[in-house]
NULO-912998 format. One record per residue (C-alpha): x, y, z. Coordinates in steps of 0.1 Angstrom, whole numbers, plus 5000, padded with zeros to 4 digits. Each point is the difference from the previous one (the first is absolute). Layout:
% NULO-912998
> px, py, pz
> X, Y, Z
...
This chain:
% NULO-912998
> px, py, pz
> 5000, 5000, 5000
> 5011, 5035, 4992
> 5001, 5020, 5033
> 4994, 5037, 5004
> 5033, 5003, 5019
> 5029, 4979, 5011
> 4995, 5009, 5037
> 4973, 5016, 5021
> 5012, 5012, 5034
> 4972, 5003, 5026
> 5008, 5028, 5026
> 5019, 5032, 4995
> 5020, 5002, 5032
> 5038, 5001, 4999
> 5002, 4962, 4994
> 4976, 5001, 4971
> 5018, 5030, 4985
> 5034, 4983, 5003
> 4987, 4969, 4982
> 4984, 5020, 4973
> 5031, 5021, 4994
> 5024, 4971, 4997
> 4978, 4980, 4977
> 4992, 5029, 4978
> 5037, 5008, 4997
> 5006, 4964, 4990
> 4977, 5004, 4970
> 4967, 4986, 5013
> 4966, 5016, 4996
> 4989, 5009, 5036
> 4967, 5013, 5013
> 4997, 5012, 5036
> 4966, 5000, 5017
> 4996, 5019, 5033
> 4967, 5002, 5020
> 5008, 5035, 5014
> 5000, 5032, 4981
> 5037, 5004, 5004
> 5031, 4978, 5000
> 5025, 4995, 5029
> 4980, 4979, 5024
> 5013, 5002, 5036
> 5030, 5019, 4988
> 4982, 5031, 4988
> 5009, 5034, 5014
> 4973, 5024, 5010
> 4993, 5034, 5015
> 4982, 4985, 5030
> 4992, 5032, 5018
> 4980, 5027, 4981
> 5018, 5032, 4993
> 5035, 4988, 5009
> 5026, 4989, 4974
> 5015, 4971, 5019
> 4998, 4969, 4978
> 4997, 4969, 5022
> 5002, 4963, 4992
> 4966, 4993, 5015
> 5003, 4962, 5003
> 5036, 4989, 4996
> 5032, 5014, 5016
> 5036, 4987, 4997
> 5020, 4980, 4975
> 5022, 4970, 5009
> 4992, 4971, 4976
> 5000, 5020, 4967
> 5031, 4986, 4984
> 5026, 5024, 4987
> 5004, 4976, 4970
> 4963, 5005, 4991
> 5002, 5038, 5003
> 5030, 4999, 4977
> 4982, 4977, 4975
> 4970, 5023, 5000
> 5022, 5031, 4996
> 4980, 5018, 5026
> 5010, 5034, 5014
> 4995, 4985, 5035
> 5022, 5014, 5028
> 4999, 4982, 5033
> 5016, 5017, 5031
> 5012, 4984, 5031
> 4985, 5013, 5033
> 5025, 5015, 5025
> 4987, 4978, 5028
> 4988, 4964, 5001
> 4977, 5004, 5030
> 4992, 5017, 5032
> 4978, 4984, 5028
> 4989, 5023, 5028
> 4993, 4985, 5033
> 5000, 5007, 5038
> 5024, 4982, 5022
> 5001, 5005, 5038
> 4976, 5029, 4996
> 5023, 5018, 4975
> 4991, 5006, 4963
> 5027, 4986, 4978
> 5003, 4980, 4968
> 5020, 4976, 4979
> 5018, 5015, 4970
> 5012, 4978, 4971
> 5021, 5017, 4974
> 4997, 4990, 4963
> 5035, 4986, 5005
> 5001, 4993, 5037
> 5030, 5013, 5017
> 5011, 5018, 5032
> 4967, 5019, 5005
> 4980, 4968, 4996
> 5022, 4982, 5024
> 4997, 5028, 5026
> 4962, 5000, 4996
> 4998, 4962, 5007
> 5022, 5004, 5031
> 4979, 5029, 5013
> 4968, 4980, 4994
> 5010, 4967, 5015
> 5028, 5009, 5024
> 5026, 4977, 4984
> 5017, 4992, 4967
> 4984, 4966, 4997
> 4970, 5011, 4979
> 5022, 5018, 4975
> 5022, 4970, 4996
> 4970, 4978, 4995
> 4986, 5024, 4974
> 5032, 5002, 4980
> 5004, 4962, 5001
> 4965, 4994, 4989
> 5000, 5025, 4972
> 5034, 4988, 4987
> 4982, 4967, 4994
> 4969, 5017, 4985
> 5023, 5020, 4976
> 5016, 4968, 4988
> 4965, 4984, 4996
> 4988, 5030, 4980
> 5031, 5000, 4978
> 4994, 4963, 4992
> 4963, 5002, 4994
> 4998, 5034, 4983
> 5011, 4987, 4966
> 4973, 4973, 5003
> 4974, 5027, 4994
> 5012, 5003, 4964
> 4997, 4975, 4972
> 4982, 4966, 5001
> 4992, 4986, 5034
> 5029, 4982, 5016
> 4996, 4968, 5020
> 4998, 5001, 5037
> 5029, 4976, 5005
> 5023, 5022, 4978
> 4994, 5031, 5021
> 5002, 4981, 5032
> 5035, 4989, 4991
> 5011, 5036, 4995
> 4989, 5011, 5035
> 5017, 4992, 5033
> 4981, 4970, 5014
> 4993, 5016, 5034
> 4988, 5032, 4983
> 4977, 4980, 4977
> 4986, 4981, 5030
> 4993, 5032, 5019
> 4985, 5021, 4972
> 4982, 4973, 4981
> 4993, 4969, 5021
> 4995, 5014, 5035
> 4972, 5025, 5009
> 5014, 5035, 4999
> 4987, 5007, 5035
> 5019, 4970, 5015
> 5032, 5013, 4985
> 4995, 5036, 5012
> 4992, 4988, 5035
> 5033, 4981, 5000
> 5021, 5027, 4984
> 4988, 5031, 5018
> 4993, 5005, 5037
> 4985, 5034, 4997
> 4963, 5001, 4990
> 5003, 5033, 4981
> 5030, 4988, 4980
> 4981, 4968, 4992
> 4971, 5021, 4988
> 5020, 5022, 4977
> 5014, 4970, 4983
> 4966, 4982, 4999
> 4982, 5028, 4981
> 5015, 4990, 4967
> 4981, 4967, 5003
> 4966, 5017, 5005
> 4996, 5028, 4975
> 4967, 4992, 4982
> 4999, 4966, 5016
> 4976, 4992, 5028
> 5019, 4972, 5017
> 5016, 4989, 5032
> 5037, 5002, 5001
> 4999, 4962, 5005
> 4982, 4996, 4967
> 5021, 4992, 4969
> 4983, 5029, 4982
> 5021, 5023, 5021
> 5032, 4983, 4988
> 4990, 5004, 4964
> 4991, 5037, 5005
> 5033, 5005, 5018
> 5019, 4985, 4971
> 4985, 5023, 4974
> 5009, 5030, 5022
> 5037, 4991, 5001
> 5009, 4987, 4965
> 4990, 5028, 4977
> 5030, 5006, 4976
> 5020, 4978, 5024
> 5000, 5026, 5028
> 4964, 5005, 5010
> 5004, 5037, 5002
> 4967, 5019, 4997
> 5006, 5032, 4979
> 4979, 5030, 4992
> 4990, 5006, 4963
> 5006, 5037, 4991
> 4967, 5015, 4990
> 4981, 4973, 5020
> 4985, 4968, 4987
> 4980, 5022, 4976
> 5032, 5008, 4982
> 5006, 4963, 4993
> 4964, 4995, 4988
> 5003, 5031, 4977
> 5032, 4988, 4985
> 4986, 4966, 4993
> 4968, 5014, 4984
> 5021, 5022, 4977
> 5022, 4970, 4991
> 4970, 4979, 4992
> 4986, 5026, 4977
> 5034, 5004, 4982
> 5002, 4962, 4996
> 4967, 4999, 4982
> 4979, 4983, 5027
> 4963, 5004, 4992
> 4985, 5013, 5033
> 4964, 4999, 5010
> 4990, 5014, 5034
> 4966, 4998, 5016
> 4998, 4965, 4984
> 4992, 4974, 5026
> 5006, 4964, 4989
> 4971, 4977, 5009
> 5012, 4966, 4989
> 5027, 4979, 4984
> 4995, 4970, 4978
> 5030, 4979, 4988
> 4995, 4982, 4967
> 5031, 4980, 4991
> 5020, 5025, 4980
> 4985, 5032, 5012
> 4982, 5017, 5029
> 4967, 5019, 4997
> 4999, 5031, 5023
> 4965, 5012, 5008
> 4994, 5037, 5010
> 4970, 5021, 5006
> 5000, 5012, 4964
> 5008, 4967, 4982
> 5029, 4976, 4997
> 5034, 4998, 4985
> 5024, 4971, 4995
> 5037, 4994, 5006
> 5026, 4972, 4998
> 5009, 5007, 5037
> 4983, 5019, 5029
> 5021, 5013, 5028
> 4981, 5008, 5032
> 5015, 5028, 5021
> 4973, 4995, 5026
> 4996, 4978, 5030
> 4998, 4962, 4995
> 4966, 4999, 5016
> 4989, 5025, 4973
> 5013, 4978, 4973
> 4980, 4971, 5015
> 4969, 5022, 4999
> 5006, 5008, 4963
> 5004, 4963, 4992
> 4967, 4993, 5018
> 5016, 4982, 5029
> 4992, 5003, 5037
> 5029, 5016, 5019
> 5006, 5011, 5036
> 5006, 5037, 5002
> 5032, 5010, 5018
> 4999, 5024, 5029
> 5022, 5030, 5003
> 5011, 5011, 5034
> 5012, 5036, 5001
> 4990, 5036, 5005
> 5017, 5027, 4981
> 4998, 5037, 5011
> 5013, 5028, 4978
> 5008, 5033, 5017
> 5013, 5034, 4989
> 5017, 5020, 5028
> 5010, 5037, 5003
> 5030, 4988, 5019
> 5013, 4968, 5016
> 4989, 4995, 5036
> 5025, 4999, 5029
> 5004, 4967, 5018
> 5000, 4994, 5038
> 5034, 4983, 4997
> 5015, 5033, 4988
> 5015, 4985, 4968
> 5001, 5023, 4970
> 4968, 4993, 4980
> 5020, 5001, 4968
> 5019, 4970, 5012
> 4971, 4981, 5017
> 4977, 5002, 4969
> 5028, 4996, 4974
> 4996, 4962, 5000
> 4973, 4977, 5014
> 4985, 5012, 5032
> 4988, 4970, 5020
> 4971, 5005, 5023
> 4986, 4975, 5025
> 5020, 4973, 4983
> 5016, 4982, 5028
> 4999, 4962, 4995
> 4973, 4995, 5027
> 4980, 5029, 4985
> 5001, 4984, 4965
> 4989, 4966, 5013
> 4972, 5016, 5021
> 4987, 5020, 4971
> 4999, 4968, 4979
> 4980, 4982, 5027
> 4976, 5028, 5004
> 4994, 5002, 4963
> 4993, 4963, 4999
> 4975, 5006, 5028
> 4983, 5027, 4980
> 5015, 5031, 5016
> 5026, 5026, 4988
> 5028, 5007, 5024
> 4999, 5035, 5015
> 5025, 5015, 4996
> 5007, 4983, 4967
> 5035, 4988, 4991
> 5012, 5023, 4972
> 5028, 5011, 4978
> 5005, 5036, 4988
> 5019, 5012, 4970
> 5009, 5036, 4990
> 5008, 4998, 4963
> 5004, 5037, 4997
> 5032, 5000, 5021
> 5016, 4979, 4973
> 4981, 5014, 4970
> 4985, 5035, 5005
> 4990, 5002, 4964
> 4967, 4984, 5007
> 4990, 5031, 5020
> 5003, 5026, 4973
> 5005, 5035, 5014
> 4989, 4988, 5034
> 5035, 4987, 5007
> 5014, 5035, 5003
> 4974, 5006, 5027
> 5011, 4971, 5022
> 4971, 4977, 4991
> 5004, 4962, 5001
> 4980, 4968, 4992
> 4995, 4972, 5025
> 4988, 4966, 4990
> 4988, 4977, 5029
> 4996, 4963, 4993
> 4980, 4981, 5027
> 5005, 4963, 5005
> 4976, 4972, 5010
> 4969, 5018, 4987
> 4982, 4973, 4980
> 4972, 5009, 4975
> 4973, 4983, 5020
> 5004, 5024, 5029
> 4990, 5030, 4976
> 4966, 4987, 4991
> 4982, 5018, 5028
> 4991, 5037, 5000
> 5027, 5023, 5014
> 5027, 4973, 5000
> 5024, 5019, 4977
> 4997, 5031, 5022
> 5007, 4980, 5032
> 5030, 4983, 4984
> 5013, 5033, 4989
> 4997, 5014, 5035
> 5018, 4969, 5014
> 5028, 5005, 4974
> 5003, 5037, 5007
> 5000, 4993, 5038
> 5031, 4978, 4994
> 5018, 5030, 4985
> 4987, 5026, 5024
> 5011, 4981, 5031
> 5036, 5006, 4989
> 4996, 5037, 4990
> 5008, 5030, 5021
> 4973, 5020, 4984
> 4965, 4994, 4985
> 5002, 4985, 4965
> 4969, 5021, 4992
> 5021, 5031, 5004
> 5024, 4988, 4973
> 4975, 4989, 4974
> 4994, 5022, 4969
> 4965, 5010, 4991
> 4986, 4995, 4965
> 4980, 5025, 4979
> 4968, 4989, 5017
> 5014, 5007, 5034
> 5004, 4963, 5009
> 5032, 4985, 5017
> 5021, 4982, 4974
> 4996, 4964, 5012
> 4984, 4973, 4979
> 4998, 4963, 5009
> 4996, 4970, 4977
> 4988, 4966, 5013
> 5002, 4966, 4981
> 4964, 5006, 4990
> 5010, 5033, 4984
> 5027, 4983, 4980
> 4975, 4974, 4988
> 4975, 5027, 4989
> 5025, 5023, 4984
> 5024, 4976, 4984
> 4980, 4968, 4996
> 5025, 4983, 5023
> 4981, 4970, 5016
> 4999, 5004, 5037
> 5024, 5030, 4998
> 5029, 4975, 5002
> 5031, 5019, 4988
> 5017, 4968, 4990
> 4968, 4985, 4984
> 5003, 4971, 5023
> 5025, 4981, 5021
> 5036, 5004, 4990
> 5019, 4969, 4986
> 5037, 4992, 5004
> 5019, 5013, 4970
> 5009, 4965, 4987
> 4983, 4969, 4988
> 5000, 4968, 5019
> 5023, 4973, 4987
> 4971, 4978, 4988
> 4979, 5029, 4987
> 4993, 4998, 4962
> 5019, 5024, 4977
> 4988, 4987, 4967
> 4985, 5032, 4986
> 5015, 5036, 4998
> 4972, 5011, 5024
> 5011, 4975, 5026
> 5036, 5007, 4995
> 4995, 5038, 5006
> 4975, 4996, 5028
> 4970, 5015, 4982
> 4979, 4970, 4993
> 4962, 5000, 5004
> 4988, 4964, 5010
> 4982, 4984, 4972
> 5008, 5026, 4974
> 5026, 5001, 4972
> 4997, 5034, 4984
> 4989, 5020, 5031
> 5027, 5010, 5025
> 5004, 5020, 5031
> 5019, 5033, 4997
> 4994, 5019, 5032
> 5008, 4999, 5037
> 4985, 4965, 5003
> 5028, 4984, 4979
> 5025, 4978, 5018
> 5024, 5029, 5006
> 4976, 5030, 4996
> 4991, 5027, 5025
> 5018, 5029, 5016
> 4998, 5023, 4969
> 5026, 4978, 4984
> 4988, 4998, 4964
> 5011, 4963, 5001
> 4966, 4987, 4992
> 4998, 5019, 4967
> 5036, 4993, 4992
> 4998, 4962, 5006
> 4967, 4997, 4981
> 5014, 5018, 4970
> 5030, 4977, 5000
> 4977, 4969, 5002
> 4982, 5013, 4969
> 5032, 5006, 4981
> 5014, 4966, 5009
> 4968, 4983, 4989
> 4993, 5018, 4967
> 5009, 4981, 4968
> 5034, 5007, 4986
């Protein structure tokens, strides 16, 4: 059968755009269908607050997993900047406000901070020993994010056996309880296992999440995209147009029907056909398009965007430009995190809510426009253990926002309200997004930012690798010409572009010579 196009890509987020660009540049006829009226998906940049020029990444935030090799292949004008600080965690010890500072490259100031917090050098020595092993783990596994899926046994042989055992085989919580005596230090390490994941630290889901947070580009460093995530989305959209991708927005796909040598794609206005269909949407959405029953994943986070006239002072006395320059951990001691998980399982949000706060504008003031000269800053608060099911009752988002802001306010020396900017309508510049908002606005089932549970970035030794889709980790069970291309691919998620990249490679490998 003669098809309308070689490839139809369903979903115009960053993964769908990447797949479209690479395939169009390879000479294939590509059509991109997006349900929303604009492209960019969760990476889009917006002026969230009326009358103010700050352009925020409303849904996504930092970049770690986006491979430098992919950016080079795409030829994107993408600049990623390192943050000056890795993290700061305010706390109160013996009635005195203080905090744990971790530099981007931990040195004397970090060592002194550990000593002040814990009263000895043991915690610092444990930290350096643990992260030396994590760094070696990341360096070994980072390359496994690229190319066809490697076998589990191959990667295991490249990692120190004790490190593999601790980070892969044993529950992360068990390892942290053994390695670190201080509850706060345990919690700071543990948070990388929980972002977007509603799990106990004794669940293997925490291990998988932790792995993805430490292997990006072999280092796991989370960097700030200059211009915000919206700059990435804009650059991809322009590249797609220049490559000749046929883009249709406001075009929801209703069904997919595979017919041997082609796939029929049904939309609200008719149907089109292609040799391959790449789905840059959640796996559960693909099942729905195929007429299958599928359990909907459940997101578990609260995101609060803020615009401030100035950064607030902290009770510990640290310079706000240092405290907010990296990740500010709030109520994220190890016991706090486990308690918040238990409460969520019982149907209650923790109050205060464990949170992380990022100030992108300290690293990239360009997103502020002329507000930067006036001392304005953005803050992005990311609340943990906030599953979608807890937002189904009236007022839940407001209560969750209050619990998140309370976590921040408890460590401030002044009211946060005094620092918030006011928009053109006279309202404080604070906007919250729950998993249900992500589902409504982005079509993301359950508001799950990873589109479902994360998988390890390898294939089991006995796992089939007979087709290009299986080899690249983008296979849809029971389908031959329909593939995954989004965050739900084997190595997707984390604004990495890997889903789109691997799907495009699977098509190119499988096309006739």
